[in-house]
C-alpha positions, 0 to 999 in steps of 0.5 A: 500500500502506498500513501500520497499527500498532495498539499497546496499551500496557496489554497491551504488544502491537502488531499490524501490518497492510498492505493487500493488492491488494484493500484488505483488511488483512493481519496481518504478524507481527514477525520471530522476533527481535522486530523489525518491518520496515516494508513501506512505509518501505524500510529502516525497522525497530524492536524491538517491545520498544522500544515498552514499554521503561521508560525509552524508549530515547533517540533517539540510541541508537535511531538508532545501532541503526537505522543509515543508512536 
């Protein structure tokens, strides 16, 4: 399984795709809470808004929110 992220910083949009068993890309929507949970990296998630936050969240703050992976 492969996961593809397409981000557009000007429009502040992100699309997340995963290949299905036929090799076709399927759009995966973030959760209603605004988080995206990776299907390729178990336990990894992010708040999509982090991608557009000014200033970007610090590495330490982000790691604290992510918790143990």
